[in-house]
C-alpha positions in Angstrom: 28.0 -3.4 -10.4 31.2 -0.9 -9.9 30.7 2.7 -7.8 31.4 4.6 -10.9 28.4 2.6 -12.8 26.1 3.2 -9.5 26.4 6.3 -10.1 25.8 6.8 -13.8 22.6 4.3 -12.7 21.5 7.2 -9.9 22.0 10.0 -11.9 20.2 8.5 -14.6 16.9 7.5 -12.4 16.8 10.6 -10.8 16.9 12.8 -14.5 14.2 10.8 -15.5 11.8 10.6 -12.8 12.3 14.1 -12.8 11.6 14.3 -16.7 8.6 12.4 -16.2 7.3 13.9 -13.3 7.7 17.3 -15.2 6.1 16.0 -18.5 2.7 14.6 -16.0 3.5 10.6 -17.0 3.1 8.5 -14.2 5.1 5.9 -15.5 5.9 2.7 -12.8 9.1 2.6 -11.1 10.4 6.1 -12.0 7.0 7.7 -10.3 8.2 6.1 -6.8 9.9 8.9 -5.2 6.7 11.1 -5.7 4.2 8.2 -4.0 4.1 10.3 -0.9 4.4 13.9 -0.4 5.3 15.6 -3.8 8.1 17.9 -2.1 9.9 14.6 -0.7 9.9 13.3 -3.9 12.2 16.2 -5.2 13.9 15.8 -2.2 14.9 12.5 -2.7 15.6 12.9 -6.5 18.3 15.8 -5.5 19.8 13.3 -2.8 20.0 10.6 -5.4 21.4 12.8 -8.2 24.0 14.1 -5.1 25.0 10.5 -4.8 24.8 9.7 -8.2 27.4 12.6 -9.0 29.8 11.9 -6.0 30.0 8.2 -7.1 31.1 9.4 -10.9 33.5 11.9 -9.4 35.2 9.8 -6.8 34.4 6.2 -6.5 36.4 3.6 -7.8 36.5 1.4 -10.9 35.6 -1.7 -8.0 34.4 -1.9 -4.7 37.2 -2.7 -2.4 35.4 -4.4 0.4 37.9 -5.6 3.3 38.0 -9.4 3.5 36.2 -9.2 7.0 33.2 -7.7 5.1 32.9 -10.1 2.3 33.4 -12.9 5.0 30.4 -11.3 6.9 28.2 -11.2 3.6 29.0 -14.7 2.5 28.1 -16.1 6.2 24.6 -14.1 6.0 23.9 -15.9 2.7 25.1 -19.3 3.8 22.1 -18.5 6.5 19.4 -19.6 4.3 16.2 -18.4 6.3 17.2 -15.0 6.3 18.8 -14.5 2.9 15.6 -16.4 1.1 13.4 -14.2 3.2 15.6 -11.4 1.9 15.2 -12.3 -1.7 11.3 -12.6 -0.8 11.4 -9.2 0.4 13.1 -7.6 -2.5 10.9 -9.5 -5.2 7.5 -7.7 -2.5 9.6 -4.5 -3.1 9.8 -5.1 -7.3 6.4 -6.3 -7.0 5.4 -2.5 -5.3 6.9 -0.7 -7.7 5.4 -1.8 -10.6 2.4 0.1 -9.0 -0.5 0.6 -11.4 1.1 -1.8 -13.7 -0.4 -4.9 -11.4 -3.1 -2.8 -9.3 -5.1 0.3 -10.6 -8.2 1.4 -12.0 -7.0 2.9 -14.9 -6.5 0.8 -18.2 -2.9 -0.2 -19.5 -4.0 0.1 -23.2 -7.2 1.2 -25.2 -7.6 0.5 -28.8 -10.4 2.7 -30.0 -10.7 3.5 -34.0 -7.8 2.5 -34.1 -6.0 5.1 -32.4 -4.0 3.2 -28.7 -4.3 5.1 -25.8 -2.1 4.3 -22.3 -4.3 6.2 -19.5 -2.0 4.5 -16.8 0.8 6.7 -17.7 -1.2 9.4 -19.3 -3.5 9.9 -16.6 -6.8 11.1 -16.5 -8.6 10.7 -19.9 -12.3 11.7 -19.7 -15.1 9.7 -21.0 -15.8 11.8 -24.0 -12.3 10.6 -25.2 -14.0 7.2 -26.2 -17.6 8.2 -27.4 -19.0 8.4 -24.2 -21.3 11.4 -23.1 -19.7 12.0 -19.8 -17.3 14.6 -19.1 -15.8 12.9 -16.0 -12.7 10.0 -15.9 -13.4 7.0 -17.7 -14.7 3.9 -15.8 -12.2 1.8 -17.7 -14.2 -1.5 -16.3 -17.4 -0.1 -17.6 -16.1 0.9 -21.0 -14.3 -2.7 -21.7 -17.5 -4.1 -21.1 -19.1 -2.3 -23.5 -16.6 -2.5 -26.1 -17.3 -6.1 -25.4 -21.2 -6.1 -25.4 -20.6 -3.7 -29.2 -17.9 -6.4 -30.6 -16.8 -3.6 -32.8 -12.9 -3.8 -32.7 -12.3 -1.7 -29.9 -10.7 -3.1 -26.9 -9.4 -2.3 -23.0 -6.4 -3.9 -21.4 -7.0 -3.9 -17.3 -4.3 -4.5 -14.9 -4.1 -7.6 -13.2 -6.4 -5.9 -10.2 -8.5 -3.5 -11.9 -9.5 -1.8 -8.9 -7.7 1.2 -7.4 -6.5 1.3 -3.8 -8.1 4.4 -2.4 -11.5 5.1 -3.1 -12.4 3.1 -5.6 -15.8 1.4 -4.2 -16.9 -1.0 -7.2 -20.4 -1.1 -8.7 -23.1 -3.0 -6.4 -25.8 -3.3 -8.8 -25.6 -6.8 -11.0 -28.1 -8.2 -13.4 -30.1 -11.6 -12.6 -31.4 -13.3 -15.3 -33.9 -16.7 -15.6 -32.6 -19.7 -16.9 -35.5 -22.2 -17.4 -37.0 -20.9 -14.5 -33.5 -20.5 -11.9 -32.5 -17.3 -11.1 -28.5 -17.0 -11.9 -26.1 -13.6 -11.4 -25.5 -12.9 -15.0 -21.8 -14.1 -14.5 -22.1 -16.9 -12.6 -23.2 -20.4 -12.6 -24.3 -20.9 -9.0 -28.5 -20.2 -8.6 -29.2 -16.8 -6.7 -29.8 -15.9 -3.4 -30.8 -12.4 -2.2 -33.5 -9.9 -3.0 -33.8 -8.9 -6.8 -35.7 -6.1 -8.6 -37.3 -4.8 -11.6 -37.3 -0.9 -12.3 -39.8 1.4 -14.5 -38.8 1.9 -18.0 -38.7 5.9 -17.7 -38.1 5.9 -14.3 -34.8 3.6 -13.5 -34.6 4.7 -9.9 -38.0 3.5 -8.9 -38.7 0.0 -8.1 -41.7 -2.1 -10.2 -41.5 -5.6 -8.1 -39.4 -7.3 -6.0 -38.6 -10.6 -4.6 -36.7 -13.0 -2.5 -34.4 -15.8 -4.1 -33.7 -18.8 -2.3 -31.3 -21.4 -4.6 -32.4 -19.8 -8.0 -36.2 -20.4 -7.0 -38.6 -17.6 -5.7 -39.2 -17.9 -2.3 -40.7 -15.7 0.2 -43.0 -12.4 0.2 -43.3 -10.2 -3.1 -43.7 -6.6 -3.6 -44.9 -4.4 -6.4 -45.3 -0.5 -6.3 -46.2 2.0 -9.3 -44.4 4.6 -10.7 -45.3 7.1 -7.2 -43.7 4.7 -5.3 -46.9 3.8 -3.7 -47.5 -0.2 -2.7 -50.1 -1.9 -5.1 -49.4 -5.6 -4.7 -48.2 -8.3 -2.6 -47.6 -12.0 -3.0 -45.8 -14.9 -1.5 -43.7 -17.6 -2.9 -43.0 -21.1 -2.1 -40.4 -23.4 -4.2 -41.0 -20.9 -6.7 -44.7 -21.3 -6.9 -47.0 -18.5 -5.7 -49.3 -19.1 -2.8 -51.1 -16.0 -2.3 -51.6 -12.7 -4.0 -52.9 -8.9 -3.0 -54.3 -6.8 -5.7 -54.1 -3.2 -3.5 -54.8 -1.4 -6.7 -58.2 -2.7 -7.8 -56.9 -4.4 -11.2 -54.2 -1.9 -12.2 -50.8 -3.7 -10.8 -51.3 -5.9 -13.9 -51.4 -3.3 -16.7 -48.1 -1.7 -15.2 -45.8 -5.1 -16.0 -45.9 -3.6 -19.9 -43.6 -0.3 -18.0 -41.0 -2.4 -17.0 -37.9 -2.7 -18.7 -37.7 -6.0 -18.5 -34.2 -6.6 -16.6 -34.0 -7.9 -12.9 -31.5 -6.0 -10.9 -29.9 -6.8 -7.3 -27.8 -4.8 -4.9 -24.8 -6.6 -3.8 -23.9 -5.2 -0.4 -20.6 -4.8 0.6 -18.8 -6.7 2.0 -18.5 -9.7 -0.8 -16.4 -13.1 -0.3 -13.6 -13.6 -2.3 -14.5 -14.0 -6.0 -13.3 -14.0 -9.9 -14.0 -10.3 -9.8 -12.2 -9.7 -6.3 -10.3 -12.1 -5.4 -10.1 -11.2 -1.6 -13.3 -9.9 -1.4 -14.2 -6.5 -1.1 -14.7 -4.3 2.2 -17.9 -3.0 4.2 -17.1 0.2 1.9 -16.8 -1.9 -1.7 -12.9 -1.1 -1.8 -11.4 -4.2 -3.3 -9.2 -6.2 -0.6 -6.2 -7.5 -2.5 -5.8 -3.8 -4.1 -5.8 -2.4 -0.3 -3.2 -4.8 1.1 -1.1 -3.9 -2.4 -1.7 -0.4 -1.5 -0.7 -1.0 2.3 2.7 -3.0 1.2 3.3 0.6 -0.7 2.7 2.4 2.4 4.7 0.4 4.2 7.8 0.7 1.9 7.7 4.5 1.3 7.4 4.6 5.2 10.2 2.1 6.0 12.4 4.4 3.6 11.6 7.8 5.4 11.9 6.4 8.7 15.1 4.4 8.2 16.8 7.3 6.6 15.8 10.1 9.1 16.3 7.8 12.2 19.8 7.0 11.1 20.7 10.3 10.0 20.1 12.2 13.3 21.0 9.0 15.2 24.7 9.1 13.4 25.2 12.5 13.7 24.0 12.9 17.1 25.4 9.9 18.7 28.9 11.0 16.7 28.7 14.6 18.0 27.7 13.3 21.4 30.2 10.6 21.7 33.6 12.1 20.2 33.0 16.0 22.1 32.0 14.6 25.4 31.9 17.0 28.4 29.1 19.4 28.7 27.6 18.7 25.1 27.2 14.7 26.1 25.9 16.0 29.1 23.3 17.9 27.9 22.5 16.2 24.6 21.7 12.8 27.1 19.4 15.0 29.4 17.5 16.2 26.3 16.8 12.5 24.9 15.9 11.4 28.4 13.4 14.1 28.4 12.5 13.3 25.1 12.0 9.2 25.6 9.4 9.9 28.4 7.0 12.1 26.0 3.5 10.5 25.4 3.9 9.3 22.2 0.5 8.5 21.8 -0.7 11.8 23.0 0.9 13.8 21.0 -0.4 11.9 17.7 -4.0 12.5 19.6 -3.5 16.0 19.1 -1.8 15.8 15.3 -4.8 13.6 14.1 -7.6 16.0 15.9 -6.2 19.5 14.2 -5.0 18.2 10.8 -5.5 15.0 8.8 -1.9 13.5 9.0 -0.1 13.1 5.6 2.4 9.5 5.8 5.0 11.9 5.6 3.8 13.5 8.7 3.0 10.5 10.2 6.6 9.1 9.5 8.1 12.1 10.8 6.3 11.6 14.5 7.2 8.1 14.7 10.5 9.4 13.8 11.0 12.2 16.5 10.2 9.9 19.4 12.6 7.0 17.8 16.3 8.3 16.6 16.8 8.3 20.5 17.6 4.7 20.4 20.1 4.8 17.6 21.7 7.9 18.8 22.8 5.8 22.3 23.8 2.9 20.3 25.9 4.9 17.9 27.1 7.0 21.0 28.2 4.3 22.7 30.2 2.6 19.8 31.9 6.1 19.2 33.2 5.9 23.1 34.8 2.7 22.4 36.6 3.6 19.2 37.5 6.9 20.3 39.6 5.4 23.4 41.4 3.2 20.9 45.4 3.5 19.9 45.2 4.4 16.1 42.7 7.0 17.0 45.7 8.6 19.1 48.3 7.7 17.0 46.6 9.9 14.4 45.9 12.7 16.6 49.9 12.7 16.9 50.3 12.4 13.3 48.2 15.4 13.9 45.5 14.6 11.4 42.2 16.7 11.8 39.1 16.0 13.9 36.8 15.8 10.7 39.0 13.3 9.1 39.4 11.3 12.5 35.7 11.1 12.3 34.7 10.5 9.1 37.8 8.6 7.9 38.3 6.7 11.5 35.8 6.6 13.7 32.4 6.6 12.0 33.2 4.0 10.1 34.0 1.1 12.7 31.1 2.5 14.2 28.1 3.0 12.1 28.4 -1.6 11.3 25.8 -1.8 13.9 23.0 -0.2 11.8 23.2 -3.0 9.3 21.8 -5.3 12.6 19.3 -2.3 13.7 17.8 -1.7 10.3 15.7 -5.0 9.6 14.0 -3.9 13.2 13.2 -0.5 12.6 11.7 -1.5 9.8 9.3 -3.6 11.6 9.2 -1.0 14.3 7.5 1.4 11.8 5.2 -0.6 9.5 3.9 -2.4 13.2 3.4 1.6 14.6 1.6 2.7 11.0 -0.8 -0.1 11.4 -1.2 0.0 15.2 -2.0 4.1 14.6 -4.5 3.2 11.5 -5.8 0.2 14.1 -6.8 3.1 16.8 -7.9 5.8 14.5 -5.5 7.9 14.8 -3.4 6.9 11.7 -3.6 8.0 8.2 -6.7 9.6 6.5 -9.4 6.9 5.9 -9.3 7.1 2.0 -5.7 5.8 2.8 -4.9 2.0 1.5 -3.8 0.4 5.2 -3.1 -2.7 7.1 -4.1 -1.2 10.3 -7.6 0.0 8.6 -7.9 -3.6 7.3 -7.5 -5.3 10.7 -9.8 -3.0 12.3 -12.9 -3.9 10.3 -11.9 -7.1 10.4 -11.8 -7.6 14.0 -14.9 -5.5 14.4 -17.3 -8.3 12.5 -15.9 -11.4 11.8 -18.9 -12.3 9.7 -16.7 -11.4 6.8 -13.3 -13.5 7.6 -11.7 -12.5 4.4 -10.4 -8.9 5.7 -9.1 -10.1 8.9 -7.4 -12.9 7.7 -6.2 -10.9 4.3 -4.7 -8.2 6.3 -3.6 -10.3 9.5 -1.6 -13.0 6.8 0.1 -9.9 4.6 1.5 -7.9 8.3 2.8 -11.4 9.8 4.6 -12.4 6.5 6.2 -9.3 5.8 6.8 -9.2 9.9 8.4 -12.8 9.9 10.3 -12.1 6.8 12.1 -9.2 8.1 12.4 -10.4 11.4 14.6 -13.3 9.7 16.5 -10.8 8.0 17.3 -8.9 10.8 18.4 -12.3 12.9 20.5 -13.7 9.5 22.2 -9.9 9.5 22.7 -10.2 13.5 24.2 -13.6 13.3 26.4 -13.1 10.4 27.9 -9.9 11.7 28.6 -10.7 15.6 31.8 -10.7 16.1 31.5 -12.7 19.2 30.4 -15.9 17.4 33.0 -15.8 14.9 36.0 -14.3 16.2 38.5 -16.2 18.8 40.7 -14.1 21.0 44.2 -15.8 21.9 
């Protein structure tokens, strides 16, 4: 892809993303800039449009890379561990960009009464759209169950993981049915273990009877209530057979049987283990672990882009100015960096979290405020080295202006170090966000977070699927990023591939 073609692609993406946003359409890939704060999305689109316009105007027909740069890229590709890790990371980024096509509570398509609807693009659709009486947003999982039960030709196509990463607690009440005297979940072939109850037909919130089941058989205490929630009976069961019974109602308990709705229900208290409905189980609040991991990956990608962009922009600007102009500017700038580097980062975050509920851009901004100094020092050192070389002195003798010397000669030869720093900066922001969420000073509780999953999993190891899922996701991404960073550093290391004579 040539520079001009790249510029056209950037312009088209910026225009289409802005158009989709203006039409309130949530199209995956094109809504990526707005996954964070809206203002940052518009700023990002503006930058993409400017970069695309500049490439179309000034770009050449082909990329003109130096032989040394091409050799470095070939060396990186030959380091299989880093190159494969880079491809896997690109695949994860591509998967995250699909967004609601893969993970989300809104249906991909609904066919109702001969018409098609696409809720994952159009957004909120009230339940009345599909013949229901509720005016709130449609619960598409429940709508799918109703359509399947009626079998009238209507259908719902849900994403692969039909749960939202944010505040989407699944239903905790399931039906239990008796098959040849053994209790099962309606959608399960294993005998039911736990408590199950019946309710009154005209008062469904009131329990009628409750039993304890072990391996599908009634085992232990049974209790019964009337419509006023007064206990009217008590029994004991042993392997499905009643061994004791007490009637507190003087015969009224038997008459209440005709008032039940005939269904046996159970409350499934989260967290629940991995199943066909929840591939990696649920959390203690009922959230789907896989959906939260997916949302956490999206948060990490957005945070990495914002963090690396800010740190590198400030680092290059400040480090270049300090290194080139030197003197009083360098003296004052280095003292300022020394002061900022000793500020207590965690205390500042705690103060901000106690005053406001920090969003992702705010949190990334705070972390970046304490992280740009390292890049600045690296760039300052590189600029000081390049400024002393003969080609800079020759350019000055030829009357070349300061701006041209900085942007045409010094910076292009100084910022190569950013290539090796980028993977490690990505790892730094991922671990920083996870650490803040782990100790409770990160994103709001409703936001998906790997750190919060780790915290919840380590609080109670009775639910190993929570901590193991979060640990594996973080470890996988950090190992991939580290492999890429090591491969880039090795490929771009002049000491390893240069011979001085």
